MARKOLVO-538932 format. One record per residue (C-alpha): residue number from 1; x, y negated, z. Coordinates in pm, 1 decimal, padded with zeros to 6 digits. Layout:
R  resi         u         v         w
R   NUM         X         Y         Z
...
***
This chain:
R  resi         u         v         w
R     1  -00803.9  -01393.1   00177.9
R     2  -00955.2  -01680.3   00368.1
R     3  -01250.8  -01911.4   00309.9
R     4  -01225.2  -02213.6   00084.0
R     5  -01392.7  -02436.7   00341.4
R     6  -01284.2  -02399.8   00704.0
R     7  -01421.0  -02568.6   01016.0
R     8  -01194.8  -02834.0   01161.4
R     9  -01095.8  -02723.0   01509.6
R    10  -00927.8  -02963.5   01756.2
R    11  -00612.4  -02813.0   01897.3
R    12  -00706.1  -02951.1   02237.2
R    13  -00983.6  -02692.1   02246.6
R    14  -00736.3  -02410.2   02186.7
R    15  -00499.7  -02546.6   02450.3
R    16  -00788.5  -02541.8   02698.0
R    17  -00891.9  -02190.2   02589.0
R    18  -00542.2  -02052.1   02644.4
R    19  -00443.5  -02272.4   02935.7
R    20  -00122.8  -02318.6   02738.3
R    21   00132.8  -02590.5   02813.8
R    22   00221.4  -02795.9   02509.8
R    23   00538.6  -02958.6   02386.9
R    24   00659.9  -03140.4   02082.4
R    25   00510.1  -03455.9   01940.5
R    26   00342.0  -03701.4   02177.5
R    27   00098.2  -03784.5   01898.8
R    28  -00263.8  -03678.7   01955.2
R    29  -00305.9  -03304.2   01925.6
R    30  -00381.0  -03200.4   01567.9
R    31  -00688.5  -03042.0   01415.7
R    32  -00639.1  -02699.0   01255.4
R    33  -00827.0  -02532.2   00970.5
R    34  -00645.1  -02199.0   00941.1
R    35  -00391.0  -01967.3   01099.9
R    36  -00105.8  -01744.0   00986.5
R    37   00187.0  -01547.9   01127.6
R    38   00381.5  -01568.8   00799.9
R    39   00566.0  -01895.3   00732.3
R    40   00556.7  -01815.2   00360.5
R    41   00175.8  -01805.6   00364.7
R    42   00117.1  -02135.4   00545.6
R    43  -00149.3  -02364.0   00400.9
R    44  -00200.2  -02728.4   00490.4
R    45  -00377.9  -02758.5   00823.6
R    46  -00262.5  -02419.4   00956.6
R    47  -00160.8  -02317.8   01303.7
R    48   00165.1  -02123.4   01261.7
R    49   00206.0  -01840.8   01513.1
R    50   00576.8  -01774.4   01574.0
R    51   00637.5  -01434.8   01735.0
R    52   00946.6  -01224.4   01801.1
R    53   01040.2  -01010.5   01501.8
R    54   01248.7  -00696.1   01472.1
R    55   01562.7  -00897.5   01395.1
R    56   01467.8  -01268.9   01389.8
R    57   01222.1  -01471.4   01594.9
R    58   00943.3  -01625.0   01390.3
R    59   01022.7  -01962.6   01543.1
R    60   01335.7  -01967.8   01326.5
R    61   01103.2  -02039.7   01035.0
R    62   00914.8  -02321.0   01207.3
R    63   01071.0  -02586.5   00983.7
R    64   00963.3  -02401.3   00670.8
R    65   00611.9  -02360.3   00813.7
R    66   00579.9  -02732.4   00889.8
R    67   00716.2  -02824.5   00547.0
R    68   00437.9  -02614.3   00393.7
R    69   00173.1  -02793.7   00596.3
R    70   00151.0  -02635.9   00941.7
R    71   00015.3  -02893.7   01186.3
R    72   00091.7  -02704.4   01509.1
R    73   00282.3  -02400.5   01634.1
R    74   00188.8  -02131.2   01885.6
R    75   00489.5  -01943.8   02024.9
R    76   00647.2  -01790.6   02336.3
R    77   00912.3  -01937.1   02568.2
R    78   01193.5  -01792.8   02352.8
R    79   01062.4  -01976.8   02047.0
R    80   00977.0  -02304.2   02219.6
R    81   01295.7  -02494.9   02146.0
R    82   01299.4  -02422.5   01772.4
R    83   00928.6  -02499.9   01745.3
R    84   00950.7  -02827.0   01940.2
R    85   01234.1  -02942.3   01713.8
R    86   00985.6  -02974.5   01426.4
R    87   00797.0  -03254.3   01602.7
R    88   00450.2  -03102.1   01565.2
R    89   00241.5  -03002.0   01869.3
R    90   00351.8  -02670.5   02022.2
R    91   00152.3  -02435.5   02245.8
R    92   00348.9  -02183.8   02453.2
R    93   00210.1  -01851.9   02584.2
R    94   00395.5  -01549.6   02725.8
R    95   00297.3  -01315.4   02438.5
R    96   00147.2  -01464.6   02119.0
R    97   00051.1  -01121.8   01982.9
R    98  -00172.8  -01051.1   02281.4
R    99  -00383.4  -01362.0   02213.2
R   100  -00365.6  -01364.2   01831.4
R   101  -00708.6  -01208.4   01777.4
R   102  -00877.0  -01445.1   02021.4
R   103  -00698.4  -01746.6   01874.6
R   104  -00777.5  -01651.9   01514.2
R   105  -01143.7  -01594.4   01598.8
R   106  -01152.6  -01941.5   01759.9
R   107  -00986.6  -02105.3   01459.6
R   108  -01244.4  -01963.1   01217.8
R   109  -01545.4  -02010.9   01443.9
R   110  -01589.6  -01645.9   01550.0
R   111  -01699.4  -01531.3   01202.6
R   112  -01752.0  -01162.2   01288.1
R   113  -02040.9  -01245.0   01519.2
R   114  -02274.7  -01275.7   01221.2
R   115  -02178.9  -00940.2   01066.2
R   116  -02319.2  -00592.6   01117.4
R   117  -01977.1  -00432.0   01155.0
R   118  -01905.3  -00057.5   01136.2
R   119  -01559.4   00078.1   01224.2
R   120  -01403.4   00412.5   01132.2
R   121  -01103.3   00566.0   01305.9
R   122  -00936.8   00908.7   01287.3
R   123  -00650.9   01072.9   01102.5
R   124  -00825.1   01174.9   00779.9
R   125  -01138.6   01063.5   00601.1
R   126  -01137.4   00696.0   00699.4
R   127  -01121.2   00554.5   00347.3
R   128  -01382.4   00785.7   00199.7
R   129  -01615.1   00726.6   00493.3
R   130  -01593.8   00348.2   00462.9
R   131  -01690.7   00371.1   00094.8
R   132  -01988.8   00588.0   00193.3
R   133  -02086.9   00344.5   00468.4
R   134  -02067.3   00047.6   00235.2
R   135  -02292.9   00225.0  -00015.2
R   136  -02545.1   00303.3   00256.1
R   137  -02545.1  -00056.3   00379.4
R   138  -02596.0  -00178.6   00024.2
R   139  -02888.8   00059.2  -00023.8
R   140  -03046.4  -00090.9   00288.2
R   141  -03041.2  -00436.6   00128.5
R   142  -02723.7  -00580.8   00278.2
R   143  -02463.9  -00785.3   00094.8
R   144  -02158.5  -00584.2   00186.5
R   145  -01789.0  -00596.4   00261.4
R   146  -01525.2  -00326.7   00301.9
R   147  -01184.0  -00339.0   00468.6
R   148  -00942.8  -00048.0   00429.9
R   149  -00620.5   00092.2   00296.3
R   150  -00750.1   00151.3  -00057.3
R   151  -00942.1  -00168.0  -00130.7
R   152  -01092.9  -00474.1   00033.7
R   153  -01437.2  -00583.1  -00088.0
R   154  -01605.4  -00917.9  -00030.2
R   155  -01935.0  -00885.6  -00209.4
R   156  -01838.8  -00797.2  -00567.4
R   157  -01480.8  -00923.6  -00535.0
R   158  -01208.9  -00660.5  -00485.5
R   159  -00868.7  -00729.1  -00328.4
R   160  -00562.2  -00508.0  -00284.7
R   161  -00476.3  -00450.7   00083.7
R   162  -00134.8  -00487.3   00243.8
R   163  -00222.5  -00284.3   00555.9
R   164  -00492.7  -00031.9   00644.2
R   165  -00619.0  -00281.9   00902.8
R   166  -00504.5  -00643.3   00846.3
R   167  -00321.2  -00843.5   01110.7
R   168  -00558.3  -01023.8   01347.9
R   169  -00505.6  -01362.5   01184.7
R   170  -00574.1  -01223.2   00836.8
R   171  -00867.2  -01012.8   00959.7
R   172  -01047.7  -01311.5   01109.5
R   173  -00980.1  -01510.1   00791.0
R   174  -01130.8  -01224.1   00594.3
R   175  -01439.3  -01221.6   00816.8
R   176  -01468.8  -01596.1   00756.8
R   177  -01444.6  -01538.9   00380.9
R   178  -01721.2  -01278.9   00408.7
R   179  -01936.6  -01525.5   00600.9
R   180  -01878.5  -01787.8   00331.3
R   181  -01973.0  -01533.9   00061.8
R   182  -02297.0  -01437.8   00235.1
R   183  -02187.8  -01087.0   00340.5
R   184  -02420.4  -00949.7   00608.5
R   185  -02263.6  -00610.0   00684.7
R   186  -01919.8  -00450.2   00648.2
R   187  -01743.7  -00118.7   00698.2
R   188  -01377.1  -00105.0   00790.1
R   189  -01098.3   00134.1   00874.1
R   190  -00949.3   00092.0   01220.1
R   191  -00597.9   00235.8   01238.6
R   192  -00415.6   00341.1   01553.9
R   193  -00155.3   00073.7   01479.3
R   194  -00432.3  -00186.7   01473.6
R   195  -00562.8  -00071.7   01810.9
R   196  -00216.4  -00053.4   01968.9
R   197  -00105.1  -00391.7   01835.2
R   198  -00427.3  -00581.4   01901.7
R   199  -00517.6  -00646.9   01538.6
R   200  -00887.0  -00582.4   01605.9
R   201  -00908.2  -00790.3   01922.7
R   202  -01215.3  -01015.9   01892.8
R   203  -01368.3  -00784.1   01630.8
R   204  -01673.6  -00619.6   01787.5
R   205  -01818.8  -00311.8   01615.6
R   206  -02188.8  -00235.9   01626.6
R   207  -02103.5   00132.3   01573.7
R   208  -01762.3   00304.3   01573.0
R   209  -01705.4   00646.3   01411.7
R   210  -01440.3   00907.3   01498.7
R   211  -01364.8   01149.6   01211.7
R   212  -01089.6   01383.8   01336.1
R   213  -00734.2   01388.0   01464.7
R   214  -00422.9   01577.1   01357.1
R   215  -00050.5   01504.4   01366.8
R   216   00048.1   01173.9   01210.4
R   217   00230.0   00852.6   01304.4
R   218   00445.8   01016.8   01570.6
R   219   00721.3   00780.2   01461.1
R   220   00505.8   00510.7   01624.1
R   221   00325.7   00694.2   01906.0
R   222   00504.9   00880.6   02185.5
R   223   00317.1   01202.8   02120.0
R   224  -00017.9   01336.9   02001.2
R   225  -00185.3   01249.8   02332.2
R   226  -00075.6   00887.4   02301.7
R   227  -00201.7   00882.2   01942.0
R   228  -00540.8   01015.6   02054.9
R   229  -00576.2   00783.9   02352.3
R   230  -00495.7   00488.1   02129.4
R   231  -00778.5   00591.6   01896.8
R   232  -01005.9   00629.4   02200.6
R   233  -00957.6   00259.6   02285.5
R   234  -01205.8   00180.1   02011.1
R   235  -01483.0   00347.8   02211.6
R   236  -01491.0   00093.7   02492.1
R   237  -01740.7  -00189.2   02559.8
R   238  -01480.6  -00449.3   02465.7
R   239  -01470.5  -00322.4   02106.9
R   240  -01797.6  -00146.4   02023.9
R   241  -02161.3  -00102.8   02120.6
R   242  -02198.7   00269.0   02039.3
R   243  -01993.0   00561.5   01910.1
R   244  -02044.6   00846.0   01663.1
R   245  -01813.6   01145.5   01711.2
R   246  -01734.0   01461.0   01512.8
R   247  -01743.8   01750.8   01761.3
R   248  -01612.1   02003.0   01508.3
R   249  -01277.3   01845.7   01601.4
R   250  -01126.5   01940.9   01939.1
R   251  -01020.6   01582.8   02006.8
R   252  -01370.5   01470.3   01917.1
R   253  -01511.1   01694.5   02188.0
R   254  -01267.3   01540.1   02432.5
R   255  -01360.4   01191.4   02319.6
R   256  -01726.8   01255.9   02402.0
R   257  -01625.9   01290.3   02768.5
R   258  -01393.9   00989.9   02792.7
R   259  -01572.2   00735.1   02572.9
R   260  -01693.1   00431.7   02768.3
R   261  -01990.9   00365.3   02537.6
R   262  -02297.0   00576.4   02443.8
R   263  -02198.9   00846.7   02195.4
R   264  -02395.5   01033.8   01927.9
R   265  -02240.7   01360.7   01807.3
R   266  -02244.2   01537.4   01472.3
R   267  -02127.6   01871.1   01333.9
R   268  -02080.9   01960.7   00968.0
R   269  -02044.7   02325.8   01073.9
R   270  -02392.2   02320.5   01228.8
R   271  -02292.2   02344.0   01596.4
R   272  -02628.0   02363.5   01779.3
R   273  -02521.3   02130.5   02061.8
R   274  -02459.4   01841.4   01819.0
R   275  -02718.1   01561.9   01793.1
R   276  -02692.5   01576.4   01412.3
R   277  -02602.7   01884.1   01204.1
R   278  -02548.0   01990.1   00845.2
R   279  -02728.0   02305.5   00730.2
R   280  -02760.0   02494.5   00401.5
R   281  -02426.5   02354.8   00281.9
R   282  -02346.5   02425.9  -00081.9
R   283  -02004.7   02335.1  -00216.8
R   284  -01913.8   02285.7  -00580.8
R   285  -01635.9   02150.9  -00796.5
R   286  -01833.9   01833.0  -00863.2
R   287  -01976.1   01771.7  -00517.8
R   288  -02174.3   01908.0  -00227.9
R   289  -02533.3   01938.6  -00108.8
R   290  -02665.3   01999.7   00240.4
R   291  -02959.2   01937.1   00466.3
R   292  -02908.6   01690.6   00749.4
R   293  -03095.5   01770.2   01071.6
R   294  -03129.3   01503.4   01340.2
R   295  -03296.7   01444.3   01676.0
R   296  -03670.6   01484.1   01699.1
R   297  -03695.8   01693.6   01383.9
R   298  -03579.6   01421.9   01144.2
R   299  -03418.6   01572.9   00834.9
R   300  -03335.5   01506.1   00471.2
R   301  -03168.5   01668.6   00171.7
R   302  -02831.7   01517.5   00083.5
R   303  -02636.2   01531.9  -00241.2
R   304  -02294.3   01370.7  -00272.9
R   305  -02052.5   01373.8  -00567.3
R   306  -01751.2   01443.5  -00345.0
R   307  -01617.9   01800.7  -00330.2
R   308  -01493.0   01992.6  -00027.4
R   309  -01618.6   02072.6   00322.9
R   310  -01429.6   01774.5   00466.3
R   311  -01643.6   01548.4   00248.4
R   312  -01954.6   01708.3   00395.0
R   313  -01816.9   01598.9   00733.5
R   314  -01734.5   01250.7   00599.8
R   315  -02081.9   01214.2   00451.5
R   316  -02260.8   01341.8   00761.4
R   317  -02058.6   01108.5   00982.8
R   318  -02144.2   00815.4   00757.1
R   319  -02515.0   00901.0   00761.7
R   320  -02526.4   00922.2   01141.0
R   321  -02335.8   00594.5   01175.0
R   322  -02573.5   00420.4   00936.2
R   323  -02878.7   00546.3   01122.8
R   324  -02727.4   00435.8   01455.3
R   325  -02674.2   00093.5   01296.1
R   326  -03042.4   00068.6   01208.3
R   327  -03041.7   00189.0   00846.4
R   328  -03337.2   00420.0   00764.4
R   329  -03219.9   00775.1   00695.1
R   330  -03365.4   00788.5   00344.1
R   331  -03193.2   00462.7   00247.7
R   332  -02865.7   00596.2   00389.6
R   333  -02904.4   00923.7   00195.1
R   334  -02974.9   00735.0  -00125.8
R   335  -02675.4   00509.0  -00070.8
R   336  -02415.9   00780.0  -00010.2
R   337  -02547.1   00961.7  -00317.9
R   338  -02435.0   00671.4  -00535.6
R   339  -02065.4   00713.1  -00445.6
R   340  -01901.8   00891.8  -00736.8
R   341  -01547.8   00882.9  -00600.0
R   342  -01288.0   00694.3  -00402.6
R   343  -00959.9   00586.3  -00568.0
R   344  -00685.5   00837.4  -00495.6
R   345  -00907.8   01064.0  -00286.0
R   346  -00967.8   01393.4  -00465.8
R   347  -00967.0   01186.1  -00783.4
R   348  -00991.2   01391.9  -01100.5
R   349  -00763.0   01276.7  -01383.3
R   350  -00943.6   01319.1  -01717.4
R   351  -00803.1   01477.9  -02030.4
R   352  -00693.8   01817.8  -01900.0
R   353  -00824.7   02105.6  -02114.3
R   354  -00901.1   02432.3  -01940.0
R   355  -00764.9   02323.4  -01601.9
R   356  -00822.4   02047.5  -01349.3
R   357  -00574.3   01777.7  -01242.7
R   358  -00645.9   01599.0  -00915.9
R   359  -00467.3   01320.5  -00726.1
R   360  -00517.9   01301.8  -00350.8
R   361  -00378.4   01090.0  -00067.6
R   362  -00328.4   01385.3   00169.7
R   363   00000.3   01305.7   00341.7
R   364  -00030.9   01483.3   00676.8
R   365  -00050.9   01852.9   00766.6
R   366  -00422.2   01868.4   00843.9
R   367  -00515.4   01683.8   00526.2
R   368  -00293.5   01904.9   00306.5
R   369  -00452.5   02215.9   00455.0
R   370  -00806.0   02080.0   00412.7
R   371  -00750.8   01983.0   00049.8
R   372  -00594.8   02316.8  -00043.8
R   373  -00869.6   02515.5   00128.5
R   374  -01136.1   02306.9  -00044.7
R   375  -00976.9   02344.8  -00388.0
R   376  -00924.5   02718.8  -00340.8
R   377  -01303.3   02759.8  -00335.8
R   378  -01336.4   02606.1  -00683.4
R   379  -01020.8   02753.4  -00841.3
R   380  -01058.1   03055.8  -01065.6
R   381  -00687.7   03062.2  -01153.5
R   382  -00378.6   02942.7  -00971.0
R   383  -00369.5   02654.9  -00726.4
R   384  -00063.7   02434.0  -00786.1
R   385   00041.8   02154.3  -00551.9
R   386   00299.5   01878.7  -00597.5
R   387   00392.2   01749.8  -00252.2
R   388   00649.5   01531.7  -00079.6
R   389   00691.5   01361.3   00257.3
R   390   00759.6   00995.7   00327.5
R   391   01095.2   00876.4   00454.6
R   392   01142.8   00676.6   00776.4
R   393   00820.0   00824.3   00912.5
R   394   00714.7   01110.0   01141.9
R   395   00974.3   01380.4   01068.0
R   396   00791.2   01641.0   01274.9
R   397   00517.1   01681.9   01019.1
R   398   00752.7   01768.7   00731.4
R   399   00795.5   02140.4   00812.0
R   400   00421.7   02160.5   00884.2
R   401   00334.0   02018.9   00542.5
R   402   00581.8   02249.3   00369.3
R   403   00435.6   02547.0   00555.0
R   404   00077.7   02455.2   00459.4
R   405   00170.1   02419.1   00091.5
R   406   00358.9   02749.7   00083.3
R   407   00082.9   02935.3   00268.4
R   408  -00221.5   02806.0   00083.9
R   409  -00108.5   02734.6  -00274.9
R   410   00004.8   02973.9  -00546.6
R   411   00273.6   02735.5  -00669.1
R   412   00422.1   02463.6  -00447.7
R   413   00647.4   02207.6  -00614.7
R   414   00821.4   02008.2  -00341.5
R   415   00939.7   01663.9  -00443.9
R   416   00994.6   01305.1  -00329.4
R   417   00717.4   01087.1  -00193.0
R   418   00835.8   00747.4  -00067.0
R   419   01189.3   00831.1   00052.6
R   420   01257.4   00473.6   00166.6
R   421   01605.3   00465.9   00327.8
R   422   01637.9   00843.8   00365.3
R   423   01809.1   01096.1   00139.0
R   424   01529.7   01272.4  -00053.7
R   425   01720.7   01601.8  -00036.6
R   426   01727.6   01583.9   00341.9
R   427   01350.1   01536.9   00348.3
R   428   01306.3   01834.7   00115.8
R   429   01531.5   02042.1   00339.7
R   430   01306.4   01970.2   00637.5
R   431   00999.1   02066.3   00435.8
R   432   01175.5   02388.0   00336.9
R   433   01210.0   02483.4   00703.5
R   434   00832.1   02520.2   00716.6
R   435   00821.4   02708.6   00387.5
R   436   01053.3   02971.6   00532.2
R   437   00811.7   03027.1   00822.2
R   438   00569.2   03184.7   00574.0
R   439   00639.0   03558.1   00514.0
R   440   00789.5   03608.4   00169.8
R   441   00505.9   03832.8   00049.0
R   442   00247.8   03567.5   00143.8
R   443   00443.9   03266.9   00022.4
R   444   00367.8   03056.1  -00283.7
R   445   00618.8   03035.1  -00564.4
R   446   00819.5   02735.6  -00438.7
R   447   01009.6   02496.8  -00666.3
R   448   01227.0   02206.9  -00549.2
R   449   01231.2   01908.0  -00786.6
R   450   01338.3   01578.7  -00623.9
R   451   01226.4   01363.8  -00918.7
R   452   00853.2   01306.7  -00866.3
R   453   00773.6   01236.4  -01231.9
R   454   00958.6   01552.3  -01336.2
R   455   00777.2   01752.2  -01067.5
R   456   00439.8   01631.9  -01196.0
R   457   00539.4   01709.7  -01554.0
R   458   00647.1   02057.4  -01446.2
R   459   00315.5   02120.7  -01268.4
R   460   00104.7   02006.8  -01563.0
R   461   00318.1   02209.0  -01803.3
R   462   00269.4   02527.9  -01596.7
R   463  -00109.3   02497.3  -01570.5
R   464  -00317.6   02762.7  -01742.2
R   465  -00689.6   02816.0  -01794.9
R   466  -00877.8   02799.6  -01463.6
R   467  -00587.7   02649.5  -01270.0
R   468  -00609.3   02343.2  -01045.7
R   469  -00314.3   02105.0  -01009.1
R   470  -00326.1   01869.3  -00710.8
R   471  -00067.9   01593.2  -00678.7
R   472  -00073.4   01500.9  -00311.2
R   473   00063.0   01233.4  -00084.3
R   474   00038.6   00896.2  -00258.8
R   475  -00317.4   00880.5  -00390.6
R   476  -00408.2   00524.2  -00488.6
R   477  -00057.6   00383.3  -00431.9
R   478   00100.2   00213.6  -00730.0
R   479   00459.7   00201.0  -00613.8
R   480   00733.3   00429.5  -00481.6
R   481   00951.0   00302.6  -00196.3
R   482   01314.1   00389.1  -00268.6
R   483   01580.5   00222.9  -00052.5
R   484   01475.8  -00144.6  -00038.5
R   485   01293.8  -00137.2  -00372.0
R   486   00935.0  -00064.9  -00465.5
R   487   00942.7   00103.2  -00805.8
R   488   00627.3   00112.7  -01019.8
R   489   00470.8   00456.1  -00976.6
R   490   00104.8   00557.6  -00994.6
R   491   00041.7   00932.4  -00962.0
R   492  -00275.5   00901.1  -01169.9
R   493  -00093.0   00734.9  -01456.9
R   494   00199.9   00978.6  -01442.4
R   495  -00039.9   01276.0  -01440.1
R   496  -00233.2   01132.1  -01736.1
R   497   00089.1   01082.9  -01930.9
R   498   00197.8   01440.6  -01855.5
R   499  -00138.4   01568.3  -01979.0
R   500  -00099.1   01361.6  -02294.6
R   501   00244.7   01507.4  -02366.2
R   502   00111.8   01858.6  -02309.5
R   503  -00178.6   01802.7  -02548.0
R   504   00057.4   01684.8  -02822.3
R   505   00305.0   01971.3  -02795.8
***
């Protein structure tokens, strides 16, 4: 995802920008037209950035990068010798990652400067909110882009993402592609990993939105405070002009006091101290309506085809962000009303007779609880959840997710998610610890079925009139990570097949 035509940038300019000593060929410094950190993705004219890896230094692949067309290498002192051996110009800096965003922006001619850029961070709701923002921007007359964990949009073209927030080199290439396509405004998810690892360096957001925060990614962050403070980095003058913050969330209230940029607050629960509030909220199985009330008596009626109170919060946050970005409120309201769904987010699978089957990405305790509470309000029968936890990730949330499922569902079928290198039975055992924290008389009927396809089939087979089956955890994903393999697996397809078998019994 990079433009077809790139500006030619003299490497001497980058050397001056970084103050970096060079080595390698004595030939005149090259001109570069692209940048990558992956030797397998090098295109002719690229600057190859060789960084330390978990097991091997990227400089070990310098020869491969040059053979593919790299005209120069940026590395650290540890990678200098291997890079110099290729004979192309080499720039050496203490930490290539720390300058990657700045370098990539230079290579592509600072492409984000021409975009109206809106960023969304938080634990839950990022993907849905970016879809809402994009729709609002489009309604205001912009040619739009979207960057997130579900899809990447450049105008009408849709790409599959590799990361929630791309690496800095890929992100700047994507901005350059948007510029080439005529995109004028974009919405993007900003993950805590991206903030901690500098992926969004040199990406400046006109408005940044904070949705909420609950336990997640504690395999990466030291603790919840570190996770929160990493998110808070987005709300500094280096990264954004203004912030929009959900004060129904305790961490949001804290963020209001520590943000280094002007902040506008919102409350889907109608907190009177919020700058923007939702009132007269009506929830239904097919969506929600509410009245948005803003400063100075501004207000409008909102209708969105996304069910659940958390989607009222997502929609309100998107509306406030759009208004702060200069979009008229009525255009923003019209835009969000055109969003009929987000892949893998409370996505209804068609074909079920007498019951509902829903696939959702909820893979952390707060999200599981929110989804179950929302579905309880539109369930006349039993609420059935199929749920697993990912391997090689935050183990602390496993008992919490098991507890939420057992406490809030009528039937909880615990199964595998993406076990990766872990034993699926061990993961289930840790989920069961939380289940046992729920008193027996209040506990859902709990079933352990390690095979995810069998668990889904079991849930669909048990459903009766008025029931709701939610398959949680993987959402839009189309693969299951088992050991070192990625096996084809799409919850939506597996649910549809289970419904088909049921209908033909």
